[in-house]
N, C-alpha and C positions, 0 to 999 in steps of 0.2 A: 505494498498500497504506500502511497504515493504523500511526501508529509501534508498537502493541497486536498487528498484523498480523506485523509484522517482529518481534518478540520470539517470538510464538506461533510462525512461522513456523520461525525459528532452534530453538524447543524440539524441533518434530518434528520436524526434521533432526536431531535427537539425541535445534545449529547454531552553516673547516672544526675541528668540534672531534677533537680527532684521540683516541682511546682505542682504544688496537693492545687490551687485554688484553678489553678493553668486547663487540669487534668479530670477525665470523670472517664469511668468502665462504666463499658456499655454492656448490662443487663442481660443482652440476648447473645453475647457472644463475647469474642476475644479483644473485639476491636476500642480501641481507645478515644475518648474524642474530646480532644485538646479546644480549651475557650484561651481566649486573652486573657492575657494576669494584666492585676493590675500592677503598677508603677512601672517598677525599672526590674526585675528578677535576676535578671541574664548578664543586667551591668557588668563589665569584666572577661567578658566568654566570647570568643571568636570564629565567626562562622565562617565557612567558603562556600562557596554559590556555584555550581563548575556543572557546566554544561559542553558539550562537541560542539553546537552550531548557537546562534547568535537568537533563536526565537524557542530555543528550550524551555530555559527557566520563563521567560514571558508569558509560553503556552502551561507549565508544568503547573510547577510552582512560588512563581513570584507574589502570589501572597502573603506564602507564610513566611519566606524571605523578608519581607515588611512587616510580616507580624512578629519575628525572632529581631527584627532588629528597634522596632517601635517598643520591645522588653527592655531593649540596653545592650544589646548585643553589636558589635561591632564588626565589619565582614568584607569582605573581597568577592572579585570576582574574577572565576579559571574559565577560559575557555580554549577547548583542545586545538578549534580547525582553525580555519583563517577562510571558509567560507568559499573559497574559491569557483563550490560548483554552486553554493546557492543563488539566487537572484542578485540582480540590484535594484537600489529604491528610484522607481522612476520607471525603470526597464525593464523590469521582469523578465521574462528567460531570455530576454534579446539585449541583457547587459553583457557586457566580456570579462573574462575570467578576471578581470585586472579590476573593472567597474566593479564585480562581486567584492572582491574583496575588500578595496575601501571602504564603499554602502553600505558593508557590515560589520566592520571595524566604527564607522560610526557611531552604527547601531546600539554597537556592544555597548561606548563610551555612554552613550546618553541613558541607555541600560544602568547601569552603574552607579549613574547620575540620582539617575529616579529612584532606585531604591536606596538609595544614601550609605554606597559601601564606599570602601578606602581606598579603592583601586583596580583595575582589570590588571589578572596577568596572559597574555597571550599566549599557549604554546606553539603556534602556528603551524600545525601541521595540516597537509593537504587533507579538504576534504573527501569524502568517499573513499579516500586510502588510508586509512588509518591502520588496515588487518594486517600493511608492509609493517607498521610500527613495530619498533622490540619495546617488549611489554617492560624488560631490565631498566631500558631507558628510560618511558613514562613512568613508571612506578617508582625509581631513582627522581626527576623533577618532581612528583609530587612529596614524596616525601622530603625535599627540600624545603619547598613550602610549606609542608605540613609542622613541620621543626620551626622553620623562620618567623612566621607568623603566630604558631604557637594556636594549630583550627582545636576549637577544641568540637566542633559541630560540624559533619557536609550533609550539602543537600544536592543531590547526582541520579545521573541515571540508576537505575536498581541492574545493579548484574546477574540476576536470579528471576529479572521478568523476563513469561512467553512472549512469541512471539514477535519478535522483534526483530526489523528485517536490517537497521538499515548497522552497517560496521563501525562507523564512528561510533556510535550510543553505548553500545557492548563493550569495546577493547576501551574506551575510556570510565565505564563501569569499573568492568574488571583492574584496570588499573588503581583504581581508586581506591578497592574494596583492600585489596593489600597492600596499598601506600598507608593505609591508615593506621593499619596492625604495624608494619613493619616499621613502620616511624618513632615508634616504643620503644624499638628495640635497642640496647646501645651495641651490639652485632654488625648492623644494618646502615654500612654505608656509614662508615667513621670517620673517612676526611673530612666529613661532615663539620666532628664534632674540636678540627682544629680554627675553625671558620667562627666559632665560637657558637655554634647550636648545639643542643642537648637533646636526650631522643623525650618524643613527647607524641604520645598515642591518640587520635579521632576517641570522641566520645561517646559521641551517636552522633546517628546518619536517618535523615531521613531520606527514602532513596522513590524514586518519581518514577511511571513506568508509563505505557501506550495504553496497559494491563493490568494494573498494579496486581500484588498481593495484599493487600488491602489490612495493613495493622493498626492504620489509626487515621484519623479524621480531623484536620485541623480548620475551627474557625476563621474563616477569610474574611467577612463582614465588614469588618468593621475599616480593613484596608484594600478596599475589592479596588476603589478609585482611584490604588495606588496598582494595582495590578491592572486596571483599565489601562493607565496611564503609557505603567511598565510596552501592554504593549502596540498602545499608539507610538511609541518610539521607535517600535519593529516595521522599519519600513522596506524591511529590500524581502521579510517571508513572509507569507501564510494572507488571509481574507484580511488583517487587520491592520491598522497604520491609519492612511486618512480616508477607509473603504468610506468610513458614514460622511464624511463630510462631501466626496464623491457623489454620491446616491442622493445627498442633498440638494447640490448643484445639478442632479438629472432630472432633480422632479422638478425640481424650481423652472429650467425651460421648459416642461411638459403641464407650465403653470398649476403644481398640486406641491403638496409636501406632506410631510409624518410627523405631528406632535411631537415622536419621539427623539425625532432630530434635533430640539429646538431650535434656537436663533443664530448660532453663531456655528463653525464648523469643527473649534473645539468642545465644545458642549456635544458636535453631532457624530465624533469620532469616539470618545467615551461610551457613547448613549449605545451606540451600535454594537462594539467587543462588549456592552457588559449585556445585551440582550440576545445577540447570536455568537460570538465567540468563548463566551462564559457560561453559555447555557448548561453544560456539563457540573461547573461547579455549582449551580441553580439550584439542578435537580440535585445532589450530593446534597447542599443544607438542607433543604426541603428535607428530606431526609432525616437530617438530626434538629430539623426544628429551627433553623438556623438559615439567614440569605445566601450565602455561598460558602464553600468549600471546599479543601484541595486532600485528596489520596495518597498516603504513603507505607510505605511499606519502611515502618520503625523497628531501628534497633539500635536499643539506648545504653549502657554500662548496667555489666555486668552487678550482679551486687556484690558489695564488697564481703569478703571474710570475715565474720562474726567471734575471730578466735578470742580474742580480750572481752565480750560481753561472756562467752561461755564461761572465759576462766573468773570471770569474776561472781559469777553465780554456781559453779560445779564443782573449784577447788577447796581441796583439802587440806589442814595441815598433814607434814613428815610426821608419824609417829619415830 
């Protein structure tokens, strides 16, 4: 399935950090429903939003990134490819490879700014060619960034997802999965320690996918406008960007208007995205009694060994 076909299908189908106040276990199953937390309980924590292409995070996880940033995280963007096989803003599939690279680089920079992330790291692999990339090389680069930035939370493609056809998605995901663990080990790439880095393992992972194994649903209702703005900045790919304002202009030529599209281009773009692009998020949110939500395969920190607690409760004097 092509990226645009996926979105069309979605439209046609209508498509450990402990935060006890933000997370509630659903009685019907194992899916955790994560609500917005009051204040900034994640202050001091670092997240990395990792995507193969410039539209991955906007489509699948921009709301959750915005939510975690609002709760105090410091964030970074990591983009694996240069999107040279993607589309160019304003040119679509007619764009040249060079235009694709530049346009998507600008889109990615705008996305980074809109989500409030500190900066973007572009790994610049060729689009759709990551099957040729050495996993050891990719893991080494990711381990370096995890240690350098002291990343606690990863938001990325799910390495265990089914029916994923894009090699960039699953190759990046596999590299991330290994790097999250290896970065905390003292014997992997020890030359990095000579540069002042230290072992640092990732604590939690929010994995997104086309068809995710859902273990956590995140309420993004309070930040849905931020997600809409992130997709509005994604001019090169997908039926988002300025499609709302373009539709508004086309209707005006026919002496028609849609109240949904408002009275200016920015409103038209945002409302078009919220109504049509985020249909799946809205339907998922409705199942949990909120306006919009995103789904993830979530892997959190393992429970620490309770050795000291056990000793306090069960130790007896030597005779």
